[in-house]
C-alpha positions in Angstrom: -0.1 0.0 -0.1 1.3 3.6 -0.9 -0.1 5.2 1.6 1.3 3.2 5.1 3.8 1.2 6.1 2.1 -1.5 7.9 3.8 -3.0 11.0 3.4 -5.2 14.2 0.6 -4.0 16.1 -0.3 -4.8 20.1 -2.7 -7.3 20.4 -6.3 -5.3 21.8 -9.6 -5.7 21.8 -11.0 -4.9 19.0 -13.1 -1.4 18.9 -15.8 0.4 16.7 -14.0 3.6 15.8 -14.6 6.2 13.4 -11.8 8.8 11.8 -12.6 11.9 10.8 -10.2 13.7 8.4 -7.8 12.0 5.6 -5.4 14.4 4.9 -1.9 13.2 4.9 -1.6 12.5 8.3 -5.3 11.3 8.4 -5.2 9.0 6.0 -2.8 6.3 6.9 -3.6 7.1 10.7 -6.7 5.8 9.8 -5.6 3.0 7.8 -3.6 1.9 10.7 -6.2 1.5 12.9 -8.2 -0.8 10.1 -5.1 -3.1 9.7 -4.8 -3.5 14.1 -8.0 -4.9 13.3 -10.5 -2.0 14.8 -13.8 -1.8 12.7 -13.3 1.7 11.2 -15.8 4.5 9.3 -14.1 7.5 7.9 -15.2 11.1 6.8 -13.8 13.7 5.2 -15.0 16.6 3.6 -14.1 15.4 -0.3 -16.3 12.3 -0.4 -14.1 10.9 -3.2 -10.9 10.9 -1.2 -13.4 8.5 2.0 -14.0 6.5 -1.2 -10.5 5.7 -1.9 -9.6 4.8 1.6 -12.3 2.8 1.8 -11.2 0.9 -1.4 -7.7 0.9 -0.7 -8.1 -0.5 3.1 -10.9 -2.9 2.7 -8.9 -5.7 1.1 -6.2 -5.6 3.9 -8.2 -4.9 6.9 -8.7 -7.3 10.0 -12.4 -5.9 10.3 -15.2 -4.2 8.5 -14.4 -0.3 7.0 -16.5 1.7 5.5 -17.4 5.7 4.9 -20.2 8.3 5.8 -21.0 11.7 4.2 -21.0 13.0 7.9 -19.4 13.6 10.5 -22.8 12.9 12.9 -23.3 9.6 11.0 -19.5 8.3 11.1 -19.4 8.8 14.6 -22.8 7.3 15.7 -21.7 3.5 16.2 -18.2 4.5 17.3 -17.1 3.7 20.7 -13.9 6.3 19.9 -14.0 8.8 17.5 -10.6 10.6 16.3 -9.9 13.6 14.4 -7.2 15.2 12.5 -8.3 18.6 10.5 -6.8 21.5 9.8 -7.2 24.4 12.5 -9.9 25.6 15.0 -12.4 26.2 12.9 -12.3 22.9 10.8 -12.5 21.2 14.0 -15.7 23.1 15.3 -17.2 22.6 12.0 -16.9 18.5 12.3 -17.6 18.7 16.1 -20.5 20.8 16.5 -23.4 21.6 14.7 -26.4 18.9 13.7 -24.4 17.4 11.5 -21.3 17.3 13.9 -19.6 14.7 15.5 -21.1 15.4 19.0 -24.5 15.0 17.7 -24.2 11.5 16.8 -21.7 10.1 19.8 -23.4 7.7 22.4 -22.7 8.6 26.2 -19.7 7.4 27.4 -18.0 7.6 24.3 -14.6 9.4 23.7 -13.4 12.1 21.2 -9.8 12.2 20.5 -8.5 15.4 18.3 -4.9 14.6 16.7 -5.4 18.4 15.2 -2.7 20.8 15.8 -5.1 23.4 17.2 -5.2 25.9 19.9 -5.5 25.1 23.8 -8.4 27.1 24.5 -10.6 25.0 21.6 -9.4 22.0 23.6 -11.0 23.2 26.5 -13.9 24.7 25.3 -14.8 21.6 23.5 -13.8 19.3 26.2 -16.4 21.5 28.3 -19.3 20.7 25.3 -18.3 17.2 25.2 -18.8 17.3 29.2 -22.2 18.4 28.7 -23.2 15.6 26.3 -21.5 13.0 28.6 -18.9 12.3 26.1 -14.9 12.8 26.8 -12.2 14.9 24.7 -9.0 14.3 24.5 -6.4 16.9 22.8 -3.9 14.8 20.9 -2.0 16.3 18.4 1.1 14.2 17.0 4.6 15.0 15.8 6.4 12.9 13.7 5.0 13.9 10.4 3.9 12.6 7.5 6.2 9.5 7.7 5.4 9.0 10.8 2.2 8.7 10.0 2.6 6.3 7.1 5.0 4.1 9.5 2.8 4.1 12.7 5.7 5.9 14.7 4.0 9.4 15.5 4.7 10.7 18.8 1.1 11.6 20.8 0.8 14.3 23.4 -2.3 14.2 25.4 -4.7 16.3 27.4 -7.7 15.2 29.3 -9.4 13.1 32.1 -7.1 10.2 33.1 -9.5 7.5 33.0 -10.7 8.3 29.2 -7.1 8.5 27.9 -5.8 5.0 29.7 -8.9 3.5 27.7 -7.8 4.9 24.1 -3.8 4.6 25.0 -3.8 1.0 23.5 -5.9 2.1 20.4 -3.8 5.0 19.6 -0.5 2.4 19.6 -1.9 1.4 16.2 0.0 4.2 14.8 2.3 5.9 17.6 5.2 4.9 19.2 4.6 6.9 22.0 1.3 7.9 23.8 1.7 10.4 26.8 -0.8 12.4 28.9 0.8 15.5 30.1 -2.4 17.3 32.3 -5.9 18.4 31.8 -7.5 19.3 28.9 -5.3 21.7 26.7 -2.0 20.1 27.7 -1.3 18.1 24.6 -1.9 21.5 22.6 0.6 23.1 24.7 2.8 20.4 24.6 3.0 20.4 20.9 3.7 24.3 20.9 7.1 23.6 23.1 7.7 21.2 20.2 7.4 23.3 17.7 9.4 26.2 19.5 12.4 23.7 19.6 12.1 23.2 15.9 12.1 25.9 14.7 15.0 27.2 16.9 16.7 23.8 15.4 16.3 24.3 11.7 17.1 27.9 11.7 20.4 27.1 13.5 21.0 24.1 11.0 20.5 26.3 7.9 22.8 28.8 9.1 25.9 26.2 10.0 25.2 24.6 6.4 25.1 28.0 4.7 28.1 28.7 7.0 30.3 25.8 5.5 29.3 26.0 2.0 30.7 29.8 1.8 33.8 28.4 3.7 34.3 25.8 1.1 33.6 22.8 3.0 32.2 19.2 2.1 28.9 19.9 4.1 28.2 16.2 3.6 31.4 15.3 5.0 31.3 18.2 8.0 27.7 16.7 8.8 29.1 13.0 9.3 31.7 14.4 11.7 29.3 16.5 14.2 26.5 14.5 14.1 28.5 12.6 16.1 29.1 14.9 18.5 27.0 17.4 20.3 25.5 18.8 17.5 23.6 15.6 16.8 19.7 16.2 16.5 17.0 14.3 14.6 17.0 17.7 12.2 20.5 17.1 11.2 20.4 13.2 10.8 17.2 13.4 8.9 16.9 16.9 6.4 20.9 18.0 6.7 21.8 16.1 3.5 18.5 17.0 1.6 19.0 20.4 2.7 22.3 20.5 1.1 21.1 19.1 -2.1 17.9 21.6 -2.2 15.3 18.8 -2.0 12.1 20.2 0.3 9.4 17.6 -0.4 9.7 15.8 2.9 6.4 15.8 4.2 5.8 19.1 7.2 5.4 22.5 4.9 5.9 25.7 5.7 2.1 26.9 5.6 1.1 24.4 8.2 4.4 25.7 10.4 3.4 29.2 10.1 -0.2 28.1 11.3 1.3 26.3 14.4 4.0 29.3 15.0 1.0 31.6 14.9 -0.8 29.2 17.8 2.6 29.8 19.6 2.8 33.4 19.6 -0.7 33.9 20.3 -0.6 31.7 23.8 2.8 33.4 24.4 1.0 36.8 24.4 -1.5 35.4 26.7 1.0 33.9 29.3 3.5 36.3 29.2 6.2 34.0 27.8 9.3 35.6 26.0 10.1 34.1 22.1 11.9 36.3 20.4 14.2 33.5 18.3 10.7 31.8 17.7 9.5 35.3 16.4 12.0 36.0 14.1 11.8 32.4 12.5 8.5 32.4 11.8 8.9 35.9 10.0 11.8 33.7 8.1 9.2 31.3 6.9 7.3 34.6 5.8 10.1 34.9 3.5 10.1 31.4 2.1 6.2 31.7 1.7 6.9 34.5 -0.4 9.4 32.9 -2.8 7.0 30.3 -3.7 7.8 27.9 -0.8 4.3 27.7 1.2 4.4 24.0 0.3 8.2 23.2 0.7 8.8 21.3 4.0 9.8 23.3 7.0 13.8 22.7 6.3 13.5 25.2 3.2 14.5 28.1 5.7 18.2 27.1 4.4 16.6 28.9 0.9 16.4 32.3 2.0 20.2 32.3 3.1 
């Protein structure tokens, strides 16, 4: 299958689940749930993609798979509803309203949101869920498209501990680490910490490579050396050589990073955190957008140098 790489799945009781949003992350995440033996019903704003997902997965799934025309119908028979969409407004659109997932979910079921969104919307939807007798877990992910395809995402969660323990073994179908970090909103705040750290690392790596190139060094050789010391990072190991080669088609796009950094900077205004490097790198990503790199991956920061 081109969209995901099957792995060895833990043996857990089969659940009836729904998955809302079949983008570059959601499509393989839903696929891993099906291959792990869960009965999966999907919803996507573009119905053709949901039809294509079902056609691709059905032959290899261990339980029934299907698609539904609305989030409400997808969620109506699910014990757990997963979601991975674009932003706060997209999330509200699939959760709330007459055709939203909450309207179809049975009392006691759990909504797990993998969207990178604001901590505020996580708290808002958690309150709305509790009013309906539901549970809401905010659970943004790190690992990018490759992590989703390989079932090796890192999942940062906020919400009720009992609800978390209920969904954790199911989430393991597409994750290598699933951690509860606090009450509602804690998962989103942790993802913001993740993006702050990445922004600084990528800018530092970009400057290092650009400096070495201007100094006439063989940067592949240099990275091979310094990657064995204190400068080593995931970014260097996985993006250093492709940055040297000028290849920027490895997943997480600049447009998405700017959306995430916007959430970070908004939260920093509220909590008083000082993020001078993050604010600067956000503007550098704006420069990359201006030269047509909005869909390049985040390592394309080097292009502006």
